Steps between C-alpha positions, in 0.01 A plus 500: 500500500287201396149530362363323809671746733374796295148363525533456876616859540217629281241301697636634831489855366139453391401369846681793661309749286165341581572498873622861506195621311263324740683616815551862406283634781676297773836529675609183318497624140878461457492134393828364362421168331803290410518190283751347740704591806681333785265610777246781504571546871871546434415751229265681737757519780753648260251769398421581863868527588543735206237730653212418265153592632230262613243386247733339247390145407751257348336208317664210318373227271780280633740508795829318488578542870163547668494435872264472793540517876815340649660525153280225359508477121189623317474358149222529245482438124498813287157665511352248748494740795460870569839598643547854626646726769353828626718775646358658815630751754257472794550639849745259662262411780246373240738330259434159653140512379584548131487122453147494640390789275643329192340166591161665546531676164585173327208317660264782402632498142457123461148526638411789270618311189393144581236512774713286734689629800826340615584486868784690666758276664729669751745651435525530123293254291167477323350150512214306347241403606461821692247362748720220632270222374786311337879470508669836450661557161712807441369744240736790568793602717642832614854603585530851645857621554567825684777753541456647849582853619845544659512385859185288491642177358573204724868515405529843657299416810130519420307805603146596411496727191364849552169594333678706236741231386427293190609158386573405141309183410527279192179295526520212254227254405451199279147390408453168320276582205511241220721193538329299225615142554538563872779509755795265537419187696664628820276809497174361362333453839640824648449759226211614283452748216202708400438296184442187708279684750268658244476176301366324812215747556140391431491776241861546383620851426786626287854486635604859574752658268817593690472868406137512613591327826787742564282803428221376726745412776681835490168683502408326826852556631471872429198529728634250756831681531313829544305332783827389662631858501185639666504569877311177579657313210664210688171419675308503171756280325530245781121474537467431127779244514331321790177478302676336204737279697532129427730466804304636795303235685716221354741265671846590375861401526736794474856432386727749674821359356656370822169389648132433422189583695152354459166638603204699376547829315267732689580854384737746336629807679480861383844450342387187313674250730337160549366398841502124568333327796758229564399138563703501821328819615565871471508728201792573270525808279697436182646763271642244254466129431376251243145383572363157418125460533431173686196281468265502802580231756 
């Protein structure tokens, strides 16, 4: 083992200890901070399949095989982003809203530490500026992967899960924190990190430490997840998401893979699906799709 690798392991262990100490009163105290891994989501799915309980958080300073939606590659220099996956076992009929709960927690954490609030872009991104006054740049992305109860998956002929059934969810997130010299040329106009955002403020603030950001985020997630599990949880979560949305009220193009639709994003349903008023008339409810925010015509 080289000296550099030993130092990386020691630094990861120190961050793990700090995070665990700060999160001891929450359901997310079992933080497992790694110097490097292939994918925190892959690690999380393995733990879920092995029967591990919800609340485990896998964090990595570097991912060698990070991925986003549609198997897109997610790459970040070591230490430039907060990369983690949270293990959850929500009621299956509420599992689809875990992305919204995680996005809200991240936005709240960024606001608490910097004073700025990113916007929520459907279905799984945080963008800046959050008020839609400029071109969207991606601050964070979420990939939630689920193991569904027997008999409820599409492959077996979808049926609505019963209230007592639970899904196993590995909810992964990458937040761009400190990229120093900036992003590669092909990403410079589409991505942003917290160090660039806070440096542009009239009164710049410190760039959040990754441990502090994780602790703040998981604290908000602890309360947000508790809200989701309450009897009126989906309504509370969706109402909060609407209030922070950078998508609603905007003209959008939604890439559905085989087809695109354009129109105005007008609402999200109780399940978190996007409602688009199509340019050609009529409304379309979308459970999945890649959204592009269009400039007003």
